C-alpha positions as CSV (number, residue, x, y, z in Angstrom):
1,M,0.0,0.0,0.0
2,T,1.4,3.4,-1.0
3,R,1.0,6.5,1.1
4,G,-1.6,7.9,-1.4
5,D,-3.7,4.7,-0.8
6,R,-4.1,5.5,2.9
7,E,-7.6,6.6,3.9
8,I,-7.7,9.3,6.6
9,L,-10.7,10.5,8.4
10,V,-10.5,14.1,9.6
11,L,-13.0,15.1,12.2
12,E,-13.0,18.9,12.7
13,D,-16.0,21.1,13.3
14,D,-14.3,24.2,11.9
15,I,-14.7,23.6,8.2
16,L,-11.8,26.0,7.3
17,L,-9.4,24.2,9.7
18,G,-10.7,20.8,8.4
19,Q,-10.0,21.8,4.8
20,L,-6.5,23.0,5.8
21,L,-5.8,19.6,7.4
22,C,-7.1,17.8,4.3
23,D,-4.9,20.0,2.1
24,M,-1.9,19.3,4.3
25,I,-2.5,15.6,4.1
26,R,-2.7,15.7,0.3
27,M,0.3,18.1,0.0
28,H,2.5,15.8,2.0
29,R,1.1,12.7,0.2
30,I,0.2,11.2,3.6
31,G,-3.1,9.8,2.2
32,S,-6.6,10.5,1.0
33,P,-8.5,12.7,3.5
34,H,-12.2,12.5,4.1
35,L,-13.6,15.4,6.1
36,S,-16.4,15.1,8.7
37,T,-17.6,18.1,10.6
38,S,-19.7,16.2,13.2
39,E,-19.1,13.3,15.5
40,V,-22.3,11.5,14.4
41,D,-21.2,11.7,10.7
42,A,-17.7,10.6,11.5
43,C,-19.0,7.5,13.4
44,Q,-21.3,6.7,10.4
45,M,-18.3,7.0,8.1
46,M,-16.2,4.7,10.3
47,A,-19.0,2.2,10.4
48,S,-19.2,2.0,6.6
49,H,-15.7,2.7,5.4
50,K,-12.2,1.3,6.3
51,F,-9.9,4.1,7.4
52,D,-6.2,3.8,8.2
53,L,-6.0,6.8,10.5
54,C,-8.4,9.2,12.2
55,I,-7.4,12.8,13.0
56,V,-9.8,14.2,15.6
57,D,-10.3,17.6,17.2
58,A,-10.9,16.3,20.8
59,S,-13.5,19.0,21.5
60,L,-16.2,19.7,18.9
61,R,-18.5,22.6,19.7
62,G,-17.4,22.4,23.3
63,E,-18.2,18.7,23.6
64,V,-15.6,15.9,24.0
65,C,-15.6,13.3,21.3
66,H,-16.4,10.2,23.3
67,R,-18.3,8.3,20.6
68,A,-15.7,8.9,17.9
69,V,-12.9,7.6,20.2
70,A,-15.0,4.5,21.1
71,M,-15.7,3.8,17.4
72,A,-12.1,4.2,16.5
73,N,-11.1,1.8,19.3
74,Q,-13.7,-0.7,18.1
75,N,-12.3,-0.5,14.6
76,A,-8.6,-0.7,15.8
77,L,-8.1,2.7,14.1
78,P,-5.1,4.7,15.1
79,M,-6.0,8.2,16.2
80,L,-4.2,11.6,16.1
81,L,-5.9,13.7,18.8
82,L,-5.7,17.5,18.5
83,T,-6.3,19.0,21.9
84,D,-6.6,22.4,23.5
85,G,-5.1,21.1,26.7
86,N,-7.2,19.2,29.2
87,D,-9.9,17.9,26.8
88,A,-8.0,14.6,26.3
89,S,-8.1,13.9,30.0
90,E,-11.9,14.3,29.9
91,L,-12.4,11.4,27.6
92,N,-14.5,8.5,29.0
93,L,-12.3,6.0,27.1
94,A,-8.7,6.4,26.2
95,P,-7.8,5.9,22.5
96,T,-6.1,2.5,22.1
97,E,-3.4,3.7,19.6
98,C,-3.0,7.5,19.8
99,R,-0.7,10.4,19.4
100,I,-1.7,13.7,21.1
101,V,-0.8,17.0,19.5
102,R,-1.6,20.2,21.4
103,K,-3.1,23.1,19.5
104,P,-2.1,25.4,18.2
105,A,0.0,22.8,16.4
106,S,2.5,23.3,13.6
107,E,2.0,21.5,10.3
108,E,5.2,19.6,10.9
109,D,4.0,18.3,14.3
110,I,0.8,17.0,12.8
111,R,2.6,15.5,9.8
112,L,5.1,13.7,11.9
113,A,2.5,12.3,14.3
114,A,0.3,11.1,11.3
115,V,3.3,9.5,9.6
116,E,4.3,7.8,12.8
117,L,0.9,6.4,13.4
118,L,0.7,5.1,9.8
119,G,4.1,3.5,10.1
120,N,5.6,5.3,7.2
121,E,9.0,7.0,7.0
122,A,8.8,10.7,7.2
123,V,8.2,12.5,3.9
124,R,10.2,15.6,3.4
């Protein structure tokens, strides 16, 4: 499987930020991004599609993403959790395979965490 074949779910309620994350994923050839702006939609996408990685804003509209983390764990899906600070500690269930990146995060921090979770060598 090549890097471009990797399916990546991006769960971000800020559509502009979500689109920027998707653009970054494409630009660095990390994989094919699929944007979801709601936890319910993301869970439905995970139930019907096989993803290789899930990038999640831990707090959507002020609510912690408990269902998305549970669904990712159920599907053995690695997760890159973007946090504002304490929201990761508020999760009911810890992600099984996870890297946490604090916001505001640099593009390089996100790229390196995603590549590490996918098991790829870093793309420069």
